[in-house]
C-alpha positions as CSV (number, residue, x, y, z in Angstrom):
1,X,-79.6,-97.6,56.3
2,X,-83.1,-98.5,58.4
3,X,-84.3,-97.8,61.3
4,X,-83.1,-101.2,63.2
5,X,-79.5,-100.4,62.0
6,X,-79.6,-96.9,62.9
7,X,-80.6,-97.9,66.7
8,X,-77.7,-100.8,67.0
9,X,-75.2,-98.5,66.0
10,X,-76.5,-96.2,68.7
11,X,-76.6,-98.5,71.1
12,X,-72.7,-99.8,70.2
13,X,-71.5,-96.3,71.2
14,X,-73.5,-96.1,74.2
15,X,-72.0,-99.5,75.6
16,X,-68.4,-99.1,74.7
17,X,-68.1,-102.4,77.2
18,X,-71.1,-104.4,75.1
19,X,-69.8,-107.8,74.2
20,X,-69.6,-106.8,70.4
21,X,-67.5,-103.5,71.1
22,X,-65.4,-106.0,73.2
23,X,-64.8,-108.4,70.5
24,X,-64.1,-106.0,68.1
25,X,-61.6,-104.3,69.7
26,X,-59.8,-107.5,70.9
27,X,-59.7,-108.5,67.1
28,X,-58.4,-105.4,66.1
29,X,-55.8,-105.5,68.8
30,X,-54.8,-109.3,67.6
31,X,-55.2,-107.7,64.1
32,X,-52.2,-105.0,64.6
33,X,-50.0,-107.7,66.2
34,X,-49.7,-109.9,63.8
35,X,-49.2,-106.5,61.1
36,X,-46.0,-105.0,63.8
37,X,-44.6,-108.9,64.1
38,X,-44.5,-109.1,59.9
39,X,-43.1,-105.0,59.8
40,X,-40.6,-105.7,62.8
41,X,-38.0,-108.0,61.0
42,X,-38.1,-106.1,58.0
43,X,-36.9,-103.2,59.8
44,X,-34.6,-105.0,61.9
45,X,-32.7,-106.1,58.8
46,X,-33.2,-102.7,57.1
47,X,-31.3,-101.0,60.7
48,X,-28.8,-103.7,60.8
49,X,-27.9,-102.8,56.8
50,X,-27.5,-99.5,57.2
51,X,-25.5,-99.8,60.6
52,X,-23.2,-101.8,59.1
53,X,-23.2,-100.9,55.7
54,X,-23.1,-96.9,55.6
55,X,-20.2,-96.7,57.8
56,X,-18.2,-98.4,54.5
57,X,-19.4,-96.1,52.2
58,X,-17.5,-93.5,50.1
59,X,-17.2,-92.6,47.1
60,X,-14.4,-94.8,46.0
61,X,-16.6,-98.0,46.7
62,X,-18.6,-96.3,43.4
63,X,-15.6,-96.0,41.4
64,X,-12.8,-98.3,42.2
65,X,-12.4,-102.1,41.8
66,X,-12.5,-105.0,44.3
67,X,-9.2,-104.8,46.6
68,X,-6.8,-107.6,47.2
69,X,-7.2,-109.2,50.9
70,X,-5.9,-106.9,53.5
71,X,-5.6,-104.1,51.3
72,X,-7.4,-100.6,52.6
73,X,-9.7,-99.0,49.8
74,X,-11.7,-100.2,47.0
75,X,-14.7,-100.3,45.9
76,X,-17.3,-102.5,43.9
77,X,-17.8,-100.2,40.8
78,X,-17.5,-103.0,38.7
79,X,-20.0,-105.1,40.3
80,X,-22.7,-102.3,40.5
81,X,-22.3,-101.9,36.5
82,X,-22.4,-105.9,35.9
83,X,-25.4,-106.0,37.9
84,X,-27.6,-103.2,35.7
85,X,-26.1,-104.7,32.5
86,X,-27.3,-108.3,33.5
87,X,-30.6,-107.1,34.8
88,X,-31.3,-104.8,31.7
89,X,-30.5,-108.1,29.6
90,X,-32.9,-109.9,32.0
91,X,-35.7,-107.4,31.5
92,X,-35.2,-107.2,27.7
93,X,-35.8,-110.3,27.0
94,X,-38.4,-111.0,29.7
95,X,-40.5,-107.8,29.6
96,X,-42.1,-108.4,25.8
97,X,-42.4,-112.1,26.1
98,X,-44.2,-111.6,29.8
99,X,-46.1,-109.1,28.8
100,X,-47.1,-110.6,25.2
101,X,-47.9,-113.7,27.0
102,X,-50.5,-112.0,29.2
103,X,-52.1,-110.8,26.4
104,X,-52.8,-113.8,24.9
105,X,-53.6,-115.7,28.1
106,X,-56.4,-113.1,29.1
107,X,-57.4,-111.6,25.7
108,X,-57.0,-114.1,23.3
109,X,-57.4,-117.5,24.7
110,X,-59.5,-119.7,27.0
111,X,-60.4,-123.0,27.9
112,X,-57.8,-126.0,28.9
113,X,-54.7,-124.4,27.2
114,X,-54.8,-121.2,29.2
115,X,-55.1,-123.0,32.5
116,X,-52.2,-125.2,31.2
117,X,-50.6,-122.4,30.5
118,X,-51.0,-120.5,33.8
119,X,-50.0,-123.8,35.7
120,X,-46.7,-124.0,33.9
121,X,-46.1,-120.0,34.7
122,X,-46.9,-120.8,38.8
123,X,-44.5,-123.9,38.2
124,X,-41.8,-122.1,36.8
125,X,-42.2,-119.3,39.2
126,X,-41.3,-121.7,42.4
127,X,-38.5,-123.5,40.8
128,X,-35.4,-122.9,42.8
129,X,-32.9,-119.9,41.4
130,X,-29.9,-122.5,41.5
131,X,-32.0,-124.8,39.2
132,X,-32.4,-122.0,36.9
133,X,-28.7,-121.3,36.9
134,X,-27.9,-125.1,36.4
135,X,-30.1,-124.6,33.0
136,X,-28.9,-121.4,32.0
137,X,-25.5,-122.9,32.1
138,X,-26.2,-126.2,30.0
139,X,-27.6,-123.8,27.7
140,X,-25.5,-120.9,27.3
141,X,-22.1,-121.3,29.0
142,X,-21.5,-124.6,27.2
143,X,-22.7,-124.0,24.1
144,X,-20.3,-120.7,23.7
145,X,-17.6,-122.6,26.1
146,X,-17.6,-118.9,28.2
147,X,-19.2,-117.0,31.0
148,X,-20.3,-113.9,30.4
149,X,-23.0,-111.6,31.2
150,X,-25.7,-112.4,28.5
151,X,-25.5,-116.1,30.3
152,X,-26.4,-114.0,33.5
153,X,-29.2,-112.0,31.8
154,X,-30.9,-115.1,30.3
155,X,-30.8,-116.8,33.8
156,X,-32.3,-114.0,35.3
157,X,-34.8,-113.3,32.4
158,X,-36.3,-116.9,33.2
159,X,-36.5,-115.6,37.2
160,X,-38.4,-112.5,35.9
161,X,-40.9,-113.9,33.5
162,X,-43.5,-115.9,35.4
163,X,-43.5,-112.9,38.1
164,X,-44.8,-110.6,34.7
165,X,-46.5,-113.0,33.1
166,X,-49.1,-113.4,36.4
167,X,-48.8,-110.0,37.6
168,X,-49.7,-108.5,33.8
169,X,-52.4,-111.2,33.4
170,X,-54.2,-110.4,36.7
171,X,-54.4,-106.4,35.8
172,X,-55.9,-107.3,32.8
173,X,-58.3,-109.3,34.0
174,X,-59.3,-106.1,36.4
175,X,-60.0,-103.7,33.6
176,X,-63.7,-104.2,33.4
177,X,-65.5,-105.6,30.2
178,X,-67.4,-102.4,29.8
179,X,-64.4,-100.6,28.6
180,X,-63.5,-103.4,25.9
181,X,-67.4,-103.4,25.0
182,X,-67.1,-99.8,24.4
183,X,-64.0,-99.5,22.3
184,X,-65.7,-102.4,20.2
185,X,-68.9,-100.0,19.6
186,X,-67.3,-97.3,18.6
187,X,-65.5,-99.6,15.7
188,X,-61.8,-100.7,17.1
189,X,-61.2,-104.2,16.3
190,X,-59.2,-106.6,19.0
191,X,-55.6,-105.2,18.7
192,X,-56.7,-101.5,18.8
193,X,-58.5,-102.7,22.0
194,X,-56.3,-103.8,23.7
195,X,-53.2,-101.9,22.8
196,X,-55.1,-98.7,22.8
197,X,-57.3,-99.1,25.4
198,X,-56.8,-102.4,28.1
199,X,-52.8,-102.1,28.5
200,X,-52.9,-98.5,29.4
201,X,-55.7,-98.8,31.6
202,X,-53.6,-101.8,33.6
203,X,-50.6,-100.0,33.0
204,X,-50.0,-98.9,36.7
205,X,-50.1,-103.0,37.7
206,X,-47.8,-103.8,35.3
207,X,-45.6,-101.5,35.9
208,X,-45.7,-102.5,39.8
209,X,-45.2,-106.5,38.2
210,X,-41.9,-105.3,36.6
211,X,-40.7,-103.6,39.2
212,X,-40.9,-106.6,41.5
213,X,-39.4,-108.8,38.9
214,X,-36.2,-106.5,38.6
215,X,-36.5,-106.6,42.6
216,X,-36.2,-110.2,42.7
217,X,-33.4,-110.8,39.8
218,X,-31.4,-107.8,41.1
219,X,-30.6,-109.7,44.2
220,X,-30.2,-113.5,43.1
221,X,-26.6,-115.1,43.6
222,X,-26.8,-118.7,42.6
223,X,-27.8,-118.5,39.0
224,X,-24.8,-115.7,38.6
225,X,-22.5,-118.5,39.9
226,X,-23.2,-120.5,37.3
227,X,-23.5,-118.2,34.4
228,X,-21.8,-114.7,35.0
229,X,-19.2,-116.1,37.6
230,X,-17.4,-113.0,39.0
231,X,-13.9,-110.9,37.9
232,X,-12.4,-108.3,39.2
233,X,-12.1,-106.1,36.3
234,X,-14.7,-103.7,34.8
235,X,-17.2,-105.0,31.9
236,X,-15.5,-104.8,28.8
237,X,-17.9,-103.6,26.2
238,X,-15.3,-103.9,23.5
239,X,-15.9,-107.7,23.9
240,X,-19.7,-107.3,23.7
241,X,-19.9,-108.5,27.8
242,X,-19.2,-112.4,26.1
243,X,-16.5,-112.5,29.4
244,X,-16.8,-113.3,33.1
245,X,-19.2,-110.3,34.8
246,X,-19.3,-108.9,38.3
247,X,-22.4,-108.2,40.2
248,X,-23.3,-107.0,43.5
249,X,-25.0,-110.1,45.0
250,X,-21.8,-112.1,43.9
251,X,-19.2,-110.0,45.4
252,X,-21.7,-110.0,48.6
253,X,-21.5,-113.7,48.8
254,X,-17.3,-114.1,47.7
255,X,-16.6,-111.1,50.3
256,X,-18.8,-112.3,53.3
257,X,-17.0,-115.6,53.8
258,X,-13.6,-114.6,53.8
259,X,-11.7,-113.7,56.5
260,X,-10.4,-110.5,55.8
261,X,-11.8,-107.2,57.6
262,X,-11.6,-104.9,54.5
263,X,-13.4,-107.2,52.0
264,X,-16.1,-108.2,55.2
265,X,-16.9,-104.0,55.2
266,X,-16.8,-103.9,51.2
267,X,-19.9,-107.0,51.3
268,X,-21.5,-104.9,54.0
269,X,-21.8,-101.9,51.9
270,X,-22.8,-103.7,48.9
271,X,-25.6,-105.3,50.6
272,X,-26.8,-101.9,51.5
273,X,-26.4,-100.6,47.8
274,X,-27.9,-103.5,46.7
275,X,-31.1,-102.8,48.9
276,X,-31.1,-99.4,48.1
277,X,-31.2,-100.1,44.3
278,X,-34.2,-102.1,44.8
279,X,-35.5,-99.2,47.1
280,X,-35.2,-96.8,44.3
281,X,-36.4,-99.1,42.0
282,X,-39.6,-99.4,43.7
283,X,-40.1,-95.6,44.3
284,X,-39.6,-95.0,40.5
285,X,-42.4,-97.4,39.7
286,X,-44.7,-95.9,42.3
287,X,-43.9,-92.7,40.9
288,X,-44.8,-93.4,37.3
289,X,-47.8,-95.4,38.5
290,X,-49.1,-92.4,40.1
291,X,-49.0,-90.1,37.2
292,X,-50.5,-92.7,35.3
293,X,-53.4,-92.7,37.8
294,X,-53.9,-88.9,37.6
């Protein structure tokens, strides 16, 4: 810092009403106002869900099946389990493919091919989820003649894939080239450099991207209406999940539009649990990335 800059700072401190200070305060206030405007809807939604959903929570909603109309009690344990199963299937499909695709784009590809792949990934991320549901219905349900958790997981994996590819690609790009050069300089080949040096360095951002994809998949309804449908029963492991499977998002959709109060209350409780699951997943990813950072 030179003497002129030091003089300017001292002058600004002595003249808080100077045009420069007033303009800075004005712009800071505008930025703070828009930040609050962006955060307020989130707290309104969470507060409304908390008010409507927590009053309907009890132990039995996690352990019992959905009740028929006008019958008190019941729960949505099958929908929670079904959501975990289908999101798990989607993650098992999309995470390895997405990470390998991103590694290829970042480390082993270049030029127009990589640009076209990134363009296709961006287009896929913008495809409406209902279109993906129709595609999965045509590929899986019409082929197997059966709604199933596998069809639902396949649809969710397509939704998750572009998020994982884009976030992993960007995370790998942020790793400095000097780290790659140092690894090659000590005798490592390209694959050893990527697997043992670059990927561990980018792991926190990759986990964050995976969490975002899981959060999106867990809240999707349209693809599951075409693929997994819904059922009032528990997922059947003996049948290999090759049958209609309940999910929280579809349960919220089904019960929110009926005129029966008991089912509407369960819909609010399920919506609250769905948001809570996304929050817990985000917290777990933050803890994992924080430990990795240290």
